[in-house]
C-alpha positions in Angstrom: -27.5 3.1 -37.7 -28.7 2.6 -34.1 -27.7 -1.1 -34.2 -24.2 -0.2 -35.5 -23.8 2.5 -32.8 -24.8 0.2 -29.9 -22.6 -2.6 -31.3 -19.6 -0.3 -31.4 -20.4 0.9 -27.9 -20.6 -2.6 -26.7 -17.2 -3.5 -28.3 -15.6 -0.4 -26.6 -16.9 -1.4 -23.2 -15.8 -5.0 -23.6 -12.3 -3.9 -24.8 -11.9 -1.6 -21.8 -13.0 -4.4 -19.5 -10.5 -6.8 -21.0 -7.7 -4.3 -20.8 -8.1 -4.3 -17.0 -6.9 -7.4 -15.2 -8.3 -8.2 -11.8 -5.6 -10.0 -9.8 -5.9 -12.1 -6.7 -2.2 -13.0 -6.3 0.3 -10.2 -6.6 3.8 -9.3 -5.4 5.1 -5.7 -5.8 8.4 -4.3 -4.6 9.0 -0.6 -4.1 12.2 1.3 -3.5 12.0 4.2 -1.0 13.5 7.6 -1.6 13.5 10.4 1.0 12.5 13.7 -0.7 12.2 16.0 2.3 12.9 16.0 6.0 16.6 15.3 6.0 16.8 17.4 9.2 15.7 14.3 11.1 18.9 12.2 10.5 17.9 9.2 12.8 14.5 8.8 11.2 16.0 9.4 7.7 18.6 6.7 8.3 15.9 4.2 9.3 14.4 4.6 5.8 17.5 5.2 3.8 17.8 2.5 1.1 14.6 0.8 2.4 12.5 -1.4 0.2 8.8 -2.3 0.7 7.4 -5.5 -0.6 3.6 -6.1 -0.7 2.1 -9.6 -1.1 -1.6 -10.1 -2.0 -3.5 -13.3 -2.0 -7.3 -13.0 -2.0 -8.3 -11.1 1.1 -4.9 -11.5 2.7 -2.1 -9.0 2.5 1.4 -8.7 3.8 3.5 -5.5 3.6 7.2 -5.6 4.6 9.4 -2.5 5.0 13.1 -3.5 5.3 16.0 -1.1 5.9 19.5 -1.5 7.4 18.2 -0.3 10.8 14.7 -1.7 11.2 11.9 -3.8 9.7 8.2 -3.4 9.9 5.7 -6.0 8.6 1.9 -5.7 8.5 -0.3 -8.7 7.9 -4.0 -7.8 7.3 -7.1 -9.9 6.7 -9.6 -7.9 4.7 -12.4 -10.5 5.5 -12.2 -9.8 9.3 -10.5 -6.4 9.3 -7.9 -7.6 11.8 -4.2 -7.2 11.5 -0.9 -8.0 13.1 2.2 -5.7 13.0 5.7 -7.0 13.5 8.4 -4.6 14.4 12.1 -5.3 14.7 14.2 -2.3 15.8 17.6 -2.5 17.4 17.3 -6.2 18.0 13.9 -5.8 19.8 11.1 -7.7 18.2 7.5 -6.7 19.0 4.2 -8.1 17.8 1.1 -5.9 17.9 -2.4 -7.4 17.4 -5.0 -5.1 16.0 -8.8 -5.6 15.8 -10.9 -4.2 12.9 -11.6 -1.2 15.1 -7.9 -0.7 15.8 -7.1 -0.9 12.1 -9.8 1.7 11.3 -8.4 4.0 14.0 -4.8 3.6 12.8 -5.9 4.6 9.2 -8.5 7.2 10.1 -6.4 9.9 8.3 -7.3 8.3 5.0 -11.1 8.2 5.5 -12.8 10.1 2.7 -9.7 10.4 0.6 -10.4 11.6 -3.0 -8.3 11.1 -6.1 -8.3 13.6 -9.0 -6.7 12.2 -12.1 -4.6 14.6 -14.3 -3.7 14.3 -17.9 -0.1 13.3 -17.1 1.2 9.8 -17.6 4.5 7.9 -17.3 5.8 4.4 -17.8 6.6 2.3 -14.7 7.7 -1.3 -14.8 6.3 -1.6 -18.3 2.8 -0.2 -17.4 1.3 3.1 -18.5 0.5 5.0 -15.3 -1.9 7.9 -14.8 -1.0 10.7 -12.4 -3.5 11.5 -9.7 -3.6 14.0 -6.8 -5.0 12.6 -3.5 -6.8 15.0 -1.2 -7.2 14.1 2.5 -9.8 15.6 4.8 -7.0 17.3 6.8 -6.2 19.4 3.7 -3.0 17.7 2.8 -2.3 16.2 -0.6 0.1 13.7 -2.2 0.6 12.4 -5.8 0.3 8.9 -7.0 1.0 7.2 -10.4 -1.3 4.2 -10.9 -2.0 1.7 -13.6 -5.5 0.6 -14.6 -4.1 -2.5 -16.3 -3.9 -4.3 -12.9 -6.7 -4.0 -10.3 -6.2 -5.9 -7.0 -9.3 -7.9 -6.0 -8.4 -6.9 -2.4 -8.5 -3.1 -2.4 -8.3 -2.9 1.4 -4.7 -3.9 1.7 -3.7 -0.3 2.0 -6.2 2.3 3.3 -4.3 4.9 1.4 -5.5 3.4 -1.9 -8.9 1.9 -1.1 -10.7 4.4 -3.4 -8.0 4.2 -6.2 -9.2 2.5 -9.4 -6.0 0.7 -10.1 -2.6 -0.3 -8.7 -0.2 2.4 -7.4 3.3 2.1 -8.8 4.7 5.3 -7.4 3.4 7.4 -4.5 4.3 9.6 -1.5 4.0 8.9 2.2 4.4 11.2 5.2 6.3 9.6 8.1 6.7 12.2 10.8 8.4 15.1 9.1 9.8 12.9 6.3 8.3 12.7 2.9 9.1 9.4 1.3 8.6 8.5 -2.3 7.9 4.8 -3.1 8.8 3.8 -6.7 8.1 0.3 -8.1 11.0 -1.9 -9.0 9.3 -5.2 -9.6 5.8 -6.6 -10.2 5.0 -10.3 -10.2 1.7 -12.1 -10.8 3.0 -15.5 -9.6 1.0 -17.3 -6.9 1.9 -16.2 -3.4 2.3 -19.0 -0.8 -0.3 -19.0 2.0 2.6 -19.4 4.4 3.5 -15.7 3.8 0.6 -14.8 6.0 1.4 -17.0 9.0 1.7 -15.2 12.3 4.9 -16.0 14.4 4.1 -18.0 17.5 7.3 -17.2 19.3 10.3 -14.8 19.3 8.3 -11.6 19.7 7.1 -9.6 22.7 3.4 -9.1 22.3 1.5 -5.8 23.1 -1.9 -4.5 22.3 -2.6 -1.7 19.9 -3.5 0.7 22.8 -0.1 -0.1 24.5 1.7 0.7 21.3 -0.1 4.0 21.0 0.9 4.9 24.5 4.5 4.0 23.7 4.5 6.4 20.7 3.1 9.2 22.8 5.8 8.7 25.4 
């Protein structure tokens, strides 16, 4: 009986492991929907109809937010912790270089984030997703639906989900007074070209992370 029990236990563990697919190359596209904060029309317009595309390849990641009024791209290297942010607003193109310390400072809000999974599920892009409630150290919360079928090898591409055991396919994000819901529209496991992570050498005005922080405060 003991042999049978441990054999069955082993099979269950192997089955669970096979069900999860660790992926190195991944492209995922989200549609953005503003749920609250319409009282800020200019900011709301910047995100209205926006899409966010995330490219993953090994330790490299690229996140692009495109709308009719602006575009924001973040290229991050999980191996070094450094990043580059490309902003294009009103025809002005800015490149911001970030050290690992800058990246940590920018995402300090998500340090210690905890996810509590509920019993609720839904189907998104053909994947069964579990609902979880994220709790931040400032007392705020947000919901996320994630699939355990796909697990990115690089879990540092988005500090919001470093501790999440799966791939988020629907989630919320606070941007100023806006609450934006991101819902998956496409998932691709095709190889991502390395050129996606090239840093532009011209056409952008460069500034440091500290300079960009001062600009936001002003």
